[in-house]
C-alpha positions in Angstrom: 16.6 18.2 40.6 16.4 21.8 39.3 19.0 21.2 36.6 17.1 17.9 35.6 14.0 19.7 35.3 15.8 22.7 33.4 17.3 20.2 30.9 13.9 18.5 30.1 12.2 21.8 29.5 15.1 22.7 27.4 14.7 19.7 25.2 10.9 20.2 25.0 11.5 23.8 23.7 13.9 22.4 21.4 11.6 19.7 20.0 8.7 22.2 19.8 10.8 24.7 17.9 12.0 22.0 15.4 8.4 20.7 14.8 7.5 24.4 14.0 10.4 25.1 11.7 9.6 21.8 9.6 6.0 22.6 9.5 4.7 23.2 5.9 1.4 23.4 4.0 0.0 20.0 2.5 1.2 19.5 -1.1 -1.3 20.8 -3.7 -3.2 17.9 -5.5 -4.4 20.2 -8.5 -2.8 22.9 -10.7 -5.0 25.7 -8.9 -7.1 26.1 -5.8 -7.9 29.7 -5.5 -9.3 30.6 -2.0 -12.9 32.0 -2.0 -14.6 33.8 0.9 -18.1 32.5 0.1 -18.4 28.5 0.7 -21.6 28.3 -1.3 -19.8 29.2 -4.5 -17.0 26.8 -3.9 -16.7 24.0 -6.6 -13.7 22.3 -5.6 -11.0 21.4 -2.5 -7.5 20.6 -2.6 -8.3 16.8 -3.5 -11.9 15.8 -3.7 -14.7 15.8 -1.3 -15.1 12.7 0.7 -18.0 10.2 0.6 -19.8 9.4 3.7 -17.7 6.3 4.9 -21.0 4.4 5.5 -21.8 4.6 1.8 -18.2 3.3 0.7 -18.2 0.2 -1.2 -15.5 -2.2 -2.8 -16.2 -0.6 -6.2 -14.7 2.9 -4.9 -11.3 1.1 -4.8 -11.5 -0.9 -8.0 -10.6 -0.4 -11.7 -10.6 -2.9 -14.6 -8.9 -2.6 -18.0 -5.1 -2.0 -17.4 -4.6 -5.3 -19.4 -5.7 -3.7 -22.4 -3.3 -2.0 -24.6 -3.5 1.7 -25.7 -3.6 3.0 -29.1 0.0 3.8 -30.2 -1.0 4.7 -33.7 -0.5 8.4 -33.2 2.5 11.1 -34.0 4.5 10.0 -30.8 3.8 6.5 -31.0 2.8 5.9 -27.5 -0.4 5.8 -25.1 -0.6 6.5 -21.5 -3.6 4.7 -19.6 -3.9 6.6 -16.3 -5.4 5.2 -13.0 -5.6 8.1 -10.6 -8.3 9.4 -8.4 -10.6 10.2 -11.4 -10.7 6.5 -12.2 -10.5 5.3 -8.5 -12.3 7.6 -6.3 -10.9 5.5 -3.3 -7.5 6.9 -4.1 -8.3 10.2 -2.7 -6.1 11.3 0.1 -4.0 8.2 -0.2 -1.2 9.8 -2.4 -0.5 7.1 -4.9 -1.8 6.3 -8.6 -0.7 4.2 -11.6 -0.3 4.3 -15.3 0.1 1.8 -18.1 2.5 3.0 -21.2 2.2 1.4 -24.5 5.0 2.1 -27.0 5.1 1.2 -30.6 8.6 0.4 -32.3 10.8 3.6 -31.9 7.5 5.2 -30.1 8.4 7.8 -27.4 6.8 9.2 -24.3 8.2 12.8 -24.8 10.0 14.9 -22.5 7.4 15.7 -19.6 7.3 16.3 -15.9 5.0 15.6 -13.0 4.6 18.5 -10.9 3.1 16.4 -8.0 4.8 13.1 -8.1 8.0 10.8 -8.2 7.4 7.9 -10.6 8.7 4.5 -10.4 8.5 2.6 -13.7 8.8 -1.1 -14.4 9.3 -2.7 -18.0 6.9 -5.5 -18.8 7.8 -6.0 -22.4 10.5 -4.7 -24.7 13.7 -2.3 -24.2 13.4 1.3 -23.4 16.0 4.1 -23.2 14.8 6.3 -20.3 16.2 9.3 -18.6 15.7 12.5 -16.7 17.6 16.0 -16.6 18.2 17.7 -13.3 17.5 21.3 -12.4 19.7 24.1 -13.1 22.4 25.1 -13.3 23.7 21.5 -13.7 21.1 20.1 -16.1 22.6 16.7 -15.6 21.3 13.9 -17.8 20.9 10.4 -16.4 19.9 7.7 -18.8 19.6 4.1 -18.6 18.6 1.1 -21.1 15.9 -0.9 -19.5 14.8 -4.3 -20.3 11.8 -6.6 -19.3 11.9 -6.6 -15.4 14.1 -3.5 -14.9 13.0 -0.7 -12.8 13.7 3.1 -13.0 12.8 6.0 -10.8 12.1 9.6 -12.0 12.4 12.0 -9.3 9.4 14.5 -8.5 9.1 17.5 -10.8 12.2 16.7 -13.1 12.0 16.4 -16.8 12.1 12.8 -18.0 11.4 10.6 -21.2 11.2 7.2 -22.4 12.2 6.0 -25.9 11.4 2.4 -27.3 14.6 1.4 -29.0 13.4 -2.1 -29.8 11.9 -3.3 -33.1 8.7 -4.7 -31.4 6.0 -2.9 -29.0 7.1 -2.2 -25.3 4.9 -2.0 -22.4 5.6 -0.4 -18.9 3.8 0.1 -15.7 4.5 3.0 -13.4 3.5 4.0 -9.9 3.2 7.7 -8.9 3.3 9.3 -5.4 0.2 11.5 -5.9 -3.5 10.8 -6.4 -3.4 13.2 -9.1 0.3 13.5 -10.4 -0.4 16.0 -13.3 1.6 15.9 -16.4 3.3 18.9 -18.3 4.5 17.7 -21.8 7.0 20.3 -22.5 6.8 20.9 -26.2 3.0 21.1 -25.9 2.9 23.5 -23.1 5.6 25.8 -24.7 4.6 25.8 -28.3 1.0 24.7 -27.9 -0.3 26.8 -25.1 -3.7 28.5 -25.3 -3.4 31.5 -25.8 0.0 31.3 -27.5 3.1 32.6 -25.6 4.4 35.8 -27.6 6.7 34.4 -30.4 9.2 37.1 -30.2 9.5 36.1 -26.5 9.9 32.4 -27.4 12.4 33.3 -30.2 14.8 35.0 -27.6 14.2 32.5 -24.9 15.0 29.6 -27.1 17.5 31.5 -29.5 15.7 30.4 -32.6 14.5 32.5 -35.7 11.0 33.9 -35.1 9.5 32.1 -38.1 10.8 28.8 -36.6 8.9 29.6 -33.6 5.7 30.4 -35.5 6.0 27.3 -37.4 6.4 25.2 -34.2 3.2 27.1 -32.8 1.3 26.3 -35.8 1.6 22.5 -35.4 -0.8 20.1 -33.7 1.0 18.9 -30.5 -0.4 15.5 -29.5 -1.4 14.6 -26.0 -0.8 10.8 -25.5 -2.2 11.0 -21.9 
């Protein structure tokens, strides 16, 4: 009997230790959330403040307009229509959002990353070349040509892209595993930051002539989101 009790106690302790070992802080839902000692000066939380459930209505979970194409007359030839917690307040705490992406012929969604979400993309019209690159040191490139009805997944945090290789417009819908996935377009962040990153530093980091870096920094980096 004692052996049986000892075994159960050991199992319980192991389960507790495993639970504690796997515990972690909740994933961030925004770029920064600096702690503040005085609540009256707080303006935001990790996510959004919750409405009184008694005041919740159907409109809190509704969005209209994803059938409308985005304006692709821009330098990158694409437009992203976001449907996240900023558009549907009811998405708060639910860990999901969506986007519609329109592409002009040979338009692209430039290399970018979503710091808080995995993305699953479905092609509705057209033909897209898509891909993502794994983290250091391998930096493996995975690419695939997608046609209407094809689905592709971009793992969380990895740099990825889409390129319309067809002669006609293309359309895709994507789901993302965060109410606020965030997007970092690589060129915009590196060469279009405000204030600018030191050009000598970038020249060495990218092994480029400093004048080339300055030229890149002087350009207007279009945001298609």
